[in-house]
N, C-alpha and C positions, 0 to 999 in steps of 0.2 A: 504494500500500500504506500502511496506517495504522501509525504507530509508537506506542510506549507513551507518548511525549510528547504525543500527540494526545488522550489521554483527558482528561475533565474533571478539574480539580484535586481536587474532592471525592472522586472515585473513586480517584485516585492516592493521596491522603492516607489513605483507608480501607485500601487495599491495603498501603501501606508500614507504617502503624501496626499493622495486624494482624500483618504479618510480624515487626515488631519485638517485639510482645508474646509471640510464640511462641519467641523465641530469646534466648540470653544477651546481656547488654548489649554485649559486645565485637563481636558480629556486626553492629552498626549500621554500621560502616565498610564492610562488604561490601555491604550494601543501598545505602549512599550511592554506591557505585561503579557501580551499574547504569545510572544516567542522571543528568544534571545536575539535573533536576527532583526526582528521588528524593533527591539530595544535599541540596537545600534543605529538603525535608520532614524528613529525618532530623536535619539540623543544627538545625532549628527545635525539635525535641523534645529533642535532646541538650543544646543550649545554653540551654534554658529555665531551668535552675538550675545555677549554677556554684559549686562548692565549692573554694575555693583552699586551698593548703597554706601552711605557714609560709615555705617556701623560694620560693614563687611571687612573682614581681615583678608588682605591679599594673600599672605602665606597660607591661610586656611583654604581659600578658594583654589590656590595652586595645588595644594595637597589633595584635595578632592578630585581635581582634574587628573593628577598623576596616577591616582589609583586605577583609573580606566583610561588607558592611552588613547582610545578612539574619541573620548570626550576632549582630551587635550588637543588632538589633531583636528577636531571639528571647529575649534575656536578660531574665528577670523577677525572678529572685532571685540574689543573689551573696552567698555566705557567705565571710566573711573572718576568719581567726583573728587575735585581738589578744592579744599577750602583755603583761601588765601587770607592772611591777616588783614584787618581793616587798617587802612592808612588815612592819616588826616588829609582833608582836602587842601589842595595847594591854593594859596591866596593869589588871585590873579588881579593885577591892577594895571591900568593904563596900557592897554594893547594898542 
């Protein structure tokens, strides 16, 4: 008997990405739980762009990514907030 994991990768990616496009973003975890191959496809899309928050620790995020190399490989864009100190306004006179 043939299993879903026996389908060509291109077919699986098409199925998973179509299913993801028809559902809210939170349902990606449900699709990822169907099969290990589906998990890699979903994570490849989910981890493509990471937007960190102020409270996120970059070393912790990097450790999570390193545990599963395909997650690390999937990251193409990482958005990191930078908080700059407040500087006093420069007084401008007589331009």
